[in-house]
C-alpha positions as CSV (number, residue, x, y, z in Angstrom):
1,M,-12.9,-14.3,2.6
2,R,-15.2,-11.7,1.2
3,E,-16.0,-10.4,4.7
4,A,-12.3,-10.1,5.5
5,A,-11.6,-8.4,2.2
6,A,-14.3,-5.8,2.8
7,A,-12.9,-5.0,6.2
8,L,-9.4,-4.7,4.8
9,H,-10.5,-2.7,1.8
10,L,-9.4,-5.3,-0.8
11,A,-11.1,-5.8,-4.1
12,E,-12.3,-9.1,-5.4
13,H,-10.7,-9.7,-8.8
14,R,-10.3,-12.4,-11.4
15,V,-7.3,-14.6,-11.5
16,G,-7.7,-17.2,-14.3
17,D,-11.1,-18.7,-13.8
18,K,-11.3,-17.9,-10.0
19,R,-12.4,-14.8,-8.1
20,L,-10.1,-13.9,-5.3
21,S,-9.7,-11.1,-2.7
22,A,-6.1,-11.8,-2.0
23,G,-2.9,-12.4,-4.1
24,G,-3.2,-15.0,-6.8
25,D,-0.7,-17.3,-5.1
26,V,-2.8,-17.7,-1.9
27,E,-3.5,-21.3,-1.0
28,G,-6.6,-22.6,0.7
29,H,-6.6,-25.9,2.6
30,R,-9.2,-27.9,4.4
31,L,-7.7,-29.5,7.5
32,S,-8.7,-33.0,8.7
33,N,-10.7,-31.4,11.5
34,G,-12.9,-29.6,9.0
35,R,-11.4,-26.2,9.5
36,Y,-10.1,-24.1,6.6
37,V,-6.8,-22.2,6.5
38,L,-5.2,-19.8,4.1
39,L,-1.4,-19.9,3.4
40,D,0.9,-17.6,1.4
41,L,-0.7,-14.3,2.3
42,A,2.4,-12.3,1.9
43,R,1.0,-10.4,-1.1
44,T,-2.4,-9.6,0.5
45,W,-1.8,-5.9,0.2
46,P,-1.9,-4.1,-3.2
47,P,1.4,-3.0,-4.6
48,E,2.7,0.5,-5.0
49,S,2.7,1.6,-8.6
50,P,6.4,1.7,-9.8
51,N,5.2,4.3,-12.4
52,E,4.2,6.7,-9.7
53,A,7.1,5.9,-7.2
54,K,9.7,7.3,-9.7
55,H,12.1,8.3,-6.9
56,L,12.8,4.6,-6.2
57,A,14.9,2.3,-8.3
58,H,12.5,0.4,-10.7
59,A,12.7,-3.3,-10.5
60,S,10.2,-5.4,-12.5
61,S,9.6,-7.4,-9.3
62,S,8.9,-4.4,-7.1
63,V,5.2,-5.0,-7.2
64,F,5.8,-8.1,-5.1
65,F,7.6,-6.4,-2.2
66,R,6.7,-2.6,-2.3
67,L,3.2,-3.0,-1.0
68,L,0.8,-0.4,0.3
69,R,0.3,-0.7,4.1
70,R,-2.8,-1.9,5.8
71,E,-3.1,1.4,7.7
72,Y,-3.1,3.3,4.4
73,L,-5.9,1.1,3.0
74,Q,-7.9,1.9,6.1
75,L,-7.3,5.6,5.6
76,I,-8.5,5.3,2.0
77,K,-11.5,3.4,3.2
78,A,-12.4,5.8,6.0
79,N,-12.1,8.8,3.8
80,R,-13.7,7.2,0.8
81,L,-10.8,8.2,-1.4
82,F,-10.7,5.1,-3.6
83,P,-12.8,1.9,-4.0
84,P,-11.2,-1.3,-2.7
85,L,-7.8,-2.1,-4.2
86,A,-6.8,-5.4,-5.8
87,S,-3.8,-7.4,-4.5
88,D,-2.8,-8.5,-8.0
89,A,-3.0,-5.1,-9.7
90,L,0.0,-4.3,-11.9
91,C,1.5,-7.8,-12.0
92,G,1.1,-10.9,-14.1
93,W,-1.4,-12.4,-11.7
94,G,-3.7,-9.6,-12.6
95,R,-3.5,-9.8,-16.3
96,D,-7.1,-10.9,-16.6
97,M,-8.6,-8.3,-14.3
98,H,-10.4,-5.2,-15.3
99,R,-8.2,-2.1,-16.2
100,D,-9.9,-0.1,-13.4
101,H,-8.1,-2.2,-10.7
102,H,-4.7,-1.2,-12.1
103,L,-5.8,2.5,-12.4
104,R,-7.0,2.6,-8.7
105,V,-3.7,1.3,-7.4
106,R,-1.8,3.9,-9.5
107,G,-4.2,6.6,-8.2
108,A,-3.8,5.5,-4.6
109,T,0.0,5.5,-4.9
110,K,0.0,8.9,-6.6
111,Y,-2.2,10.3,-3.8
112,M,0.0,8.9,-1.1
113,L,3.2,10.2,-2.6
114,S,1.9,13.7,-3.6
115,T,-1.0,14.8,-1.4
116,L,-0.1,12.9,1.8
117,V,3.6,13.7,1.7
118,D,3.0,17.4,1.0
119,S,0.4,17.5,3.8
120,F,2.7,15.9,6.2
121,L,5.6,18.3,5.3
122,Q,3.3,21.3,5.8
123,Q,2.2,20.0,9.2
124,M,5.8,19.6,10.2
125,A,6.7,23.1,9.0
126,R,3.8,24.6,11.0
127,R,4.7,22.8,14.2
128,M,8.3,24.0,14.1
129,A,9.2,27.6,14.3
130,V,12.8,26.9,13.5
131,P,13.7,23.6,11.8
132,P,15.9,21.5,14.0
133,P,19.2,20.0,12.8
134,D,18.9,17.3,10.2
135,K,19.8,14.4,12.6
136,I,17.1,15.3,15.1
137,L,14.4,15.8,12.4
138,R,15.3,12.5,10.7
139,G,15.1,10.7,14.0
140,A,11.8,12.3,14.8
141,L,10.4,11.3,11.4
142,L,11.4,7.7,11.8
143,R,10.1,7.3,15.4
144,A,6.5,6.2,15.9
145,N,4.8,9.2,14.3
146,P,1.1,8.4,13.7
147,C,1.3,10.0,10.2
148,L,4.2,7.8,9.2
149,R,2.4,4.6,10.3
150,T,0.1,5.1,7.4
151,C,3.0,5.4,4.9
152,S,4.6,2.9,2.8
153,K,8.4,2.3,2.8
154,S,8.8,4.4,-0.3
155,M,7.1,7.4,1.4
156,K,9.4,7.1,4.4
157,E,12.5,6.9,2.1
158,R,11.2,10.0,0.2
159,L,10.8,11.9,3.5
160,E,14.3,10.9,4.6
161,R,15.8,12.3,1.3
162,V,13.9,15.6,1.8
163,F,15.6,16.0,5.2
164,R,19.1,14.8,4.3
């Protein structure tokens, strides 16, 4: 599990008396054939920080479904922007973890929503001499744009609002 976590840029953290590199609700099982399997990996990715994503409605459970994307974690890792991020940051599962894990996730969310969005918008503006009509631009943003593949859902929603 440590090897996979290192490749995915996930931090090992404490949940109760265990050390995990996935969400605290992950289940590990040994099968009758001696193989091991992991179940309930839906929260493998760290959450977006609701405190930083102020443009979205705040729900106390948002840390369980507004998650940073795998591609964004790879971008963070490749550019050495932040140390590995913990899956259980900012939620009850992470109440025993070191404060730094929570701060890293907040910083990564803030970086995504400010620096990356601004950079993306500047790139779009440079590429277009005259902005196309809203419908065309919105469609272009939502299609398989490589920059958007590294974004979270909240970043895509923010970009849509900008071009409405």
